[in-house]
C-alpha positions as CSV (number, residue, x, y, z in Angstrom):
1,X,118.2,10.1,9.7
2,X,121.8,9.3,10.6
3,X,121.8,6.0,8.6
4,X,120.2,7.6,5.6
5,X,123.0,10.1,5.6
6,X,125.6,7.3,6.1
7,X,124.0,5.2,3.2
8,X,124.3,8.3,0.7
9,X,127.6,8.9,1.8
10,X,128.8,5.6,1.1
11,X,126.9,5.5,-2.3
12,X,128.7,8.7,-3.3
13,X,132.2,7.2,-2.2
14,X,131.6,4.3,-4.3
15,X,130.4,6.5,-7.2
16,X,133.5,8.6,-6.8
17,X,135.9,5.6,-6.5
18,X,134.1,3.7,-9.4
19,X,133.2,6.3,-12.1
20,X,135.6,9.0,-11.7
21,X,136.0,10.8,-15.0
22,X,138.0,13.8,-16.1
23,X,135.9,17.1,-15.9
24,X,137.8,18.4,-18.7
25,X,140.5,17.1,-21.4
26,X,144.2,18.1,-20.6
27,X,146.9,18.0,-22.9
28,X,149.6,17.8,-20.0
29,X,148.1,14.9,-18.4
30,X,147.4,11.5,-19.6
31,X,143.9,10.3,-18.5
32,X,142.8,6.8,-18.2
33,X,140.5,4.6,-16.5
34,X,143.6,3.2,-14.3
35,X,144.7,6.9,-13.3
36,X,142.8,9.8,-14.0
37,X,145.5,12.1,-12.7
38,X,149.3,11.7,-12.9
39,X,151.1,9.2,-15.0
40,X,154.8,8.3,-15.0
41,X,155.4,10.0,-18.1
42,X,153.1,13.1,-17.4
43,X,153.5,14.2,-13.9
44,X,154.0,17.3,-11.6
45,X,156.9,18.6,-14.0
46,X,154.2,19.2,-16.7
47,X,152.7,21.6,-14.3
48,X,155.2,23.2,-12.3
49,X,159.1,23.2,-13.0
50,X,161.8,23.0,-10.5
51,X,162.5,26.8,-10.2
52,X,158.9,27.0,-9.4
53,X,158.9,24.6,-6.6
54,X,161.8,26.5,-5.4
55,X,159.8,29.7,-5.3
56,X,156.6,28.4,-3.7
57,X,158.6,26.7,-1.0
58,X,160.7,29.7,-0.2
59,X,157.7,31.9,-0.2
60,X,155.7,29.3,1.8
61,X,158.1,29.9,4.6
62,X,157.0,33.6,4.9
63,X,153.4,32.7,4.4
64,X,153.7,30.1,7.3
65,X,154.0,32.7,9.9
66,X,150.7,34.0,9.4
67,X,148.8,31.1,8.3
68,X,145.5,32.0,10.2
69,X,145.5,35.6,9.0
70,X,146.1,34.4,5.4
71,X,143.5,31.9,5.4
72,X,140.7,34.3,6.9
73,X,141.7,37.0,4.4
74,X,141.5,34.4,1.8
75,X,138.0,33.3,2.7
76,X,136.8,36.7,3.4
77,X,138.0,37.9,-0.2
78,X,136.1,34.7,-1.8
79,X,133.0,35.4,0.0
80,X,133.1,39.2,-0.8
81,X,133.8,38.3,-4.7
82,X,131.6,35.4,-4.8
83,X,128.8,35.7,-2.3
84,X,127.0,32.5,-3.6
85,X,130.0,30.5,-2.2
86,X,129.4,31.8,1.3
87,X,125.9,30.4,1.1
88,X,127.3,26.8,0.6
89,X,129.0,27.0,3.9
90,X,126.1,26.3,6.3
91,X,127.8,28.1,9.3
92,X,128.3,31.4,7.4
93,X,125.0,32.0,5.8
94,X,123.6,35.2,6.3
95,X,126.8,36.5,8.6
96,X,128.1,39.7,8.0
97,X,131.6,40.1,7.2
98,X,132.7,41.7,10.5
99,X,131.0,38.4,12.2
100,X,133.0,35.9,10.0
101,X,136.3,37.5,10.7
102,X,136.3,36.2,14.0
103,X,134.3,33.1,13.5
104,X,135.9,30.1,14.8
105,X,134.5,27.8,12.4
106,X,135.8,30.1,9.5
107,X,139.3,30.0,11.1
108,X,139.3,26.4,11.6
109,X,138.1,25.9,7.8
110,X,140.8,28.6,6.7
111,X,143.6,26.8,8.7
112,X,142.5,23.4,7.2
113,X,142.7,24.6,3.5
114,X,146.2,26.5,4.5
115,X,147.2,22.9,6.2
116,X,146.5,21.2,2.7
117,X,148.4,23.9,1.0
118,X,151.3,23.0,3.2
119,X,150.7,19.0,2.7
120,X,151.1,19.7,-1.0
121,X,154.2,21.4,-0.7
122,X,155.6,18.6,1.7
123,X,154.8,16.0,-1.2
124,X,155.8,18.3,-4.0
125,X,158.6,15.9,-5.0
126,X,156.4,12.6,-4.3
127,X,153.8,13.0,-7.1
128,X,152.0,9.8,-6.1
129,X,151.4,10.8,-2.6
130,X,150.4,14.3,-3.9
131,X,147.9,12.7,-6.2
132,X,146.5,10.3,-3.9
133,X,146.0,12.9,-1.1
134,X,144.2,15.3,-3.6
135,X,142.1,12.6,-4.9
136,X,140.8,11.7,-1.4
137,X,140.1,15.7,-0.9
138,X,138.3,15.8,-4.0
139,X,136.1,12.8,-3.1
140,X,135.5,14.5,0.2
141,X,134.3,17.5,-1.5
142,X,131.6,15.5,-3.3
143,X,130.3,14.6,0.2
144,X,129.9,18.2,1.3
145,X,128.0,18.8,-2.3
146,X,130.9,21.2,-3.2
147,X,130.5,22.5,-6.9
148,X,133.1,21.6,-9.0
149,X,133.5,25.1,-10.4
150,X,134.0,26.7,-6.9
151,X,137.4,24.6,-6.8
152,X,138.7,26.9,-9.4
153,X,138.2,30.1,-7.2
154,X,140.4,29.3,-4.2
155,X,143.9,29.5,-6.3
156,X,143.3,33.1,-7.2
157,X,142.0,34.0,-3.8
158,X,144.9,32.3,-2.4
159,X,147.2,34.4,-4.6
160,X,145.8,37.7,-3.5
161,X,145.8,36.7,0.2
162,X,149.5,35.9,0.2
163,X,150.9,38.4,-2.0
164,X,151.0,41.2,0.8
165,X,152.6,38.6,3.1
166,X,155.4,38.0,0.8
167,X,155.8,41.6,0.3
168,X,159.2,42.3,-1.4
169,X,159.8,38.6,-2.3
170,X,156.7,38.9,-4.7
171,X,157.4,38.8,-8.3
172,X,155.5,37.6,-11.7
173,X,157.5,34.4,-11.4
174,X,156.6,33.7,-7.8
175,X,152.7,34.5,-9.0
176,X,153.0,32.1,-11.8
177,X,154.5,29.4,-9.6
178,X,151.6,29.6,-7.2
179,X,149.1,29.8,-10.1
180,X,150.6,26.5,-11.8
181,X,150.7,24.7,-8.6
182,X,146.8,25.6,-8.0
183,X,146.4,24.4,-11.7
184,X,147.8,21.0,-10.5
185,X,145.7,21.0,-7.1
186,X,142.4,22.0,-9.0
187,X,143.2,19.4,-11.9
188,X,143.6,16.5,-9.6
189,X,140.4,17.3,-7.3
190,X,138.1,18.3,-10.0
191,X,139.0,14.8,-11.8
192,X,137.9,13.1,-8.2
193,X,134.8,15.4,-8.1
194,X,133.5,14.3,-11.5
195,X,131.3,11.2,-11.7
């Protein structure tokens, strides 16, 4: 059984790396066979401005102090509003909300997602590194049989989870900045997942 799993995983990885197509057209990003993400002339700046970068970096400093709590809240809200997503995660199937809040696997996954956001912010001024990381992440999600549509759910749940943490520093501009960052993240990931 292990060898079949490995063969299937390698086959899916080959498909991802050789047949990636955009999941939806975008006027902001040039899509080609060579690069289905960011090009030199159409880059991160088409998704998020320098001012928005400053806003997400400033508010991230506040969120960082409580990454675990924010990550768990994000997933708890996601599972509450989209119960079908909870069933995608084998360890969480059938678990009651109270049992999940302290579940070590949920906490671990929440921290991985929050860590990915942190890595995105560390690469926000390095579009190629950011793109490569998110392409790899999208390809890994194909391995997990994640539905492409589920990728769109994370950004709004993340924003809902960080809003109370940011408190008085929250504004419409901050919300738009985070929303635009997640549009960039989801665009690249979804492109890598489509084949």
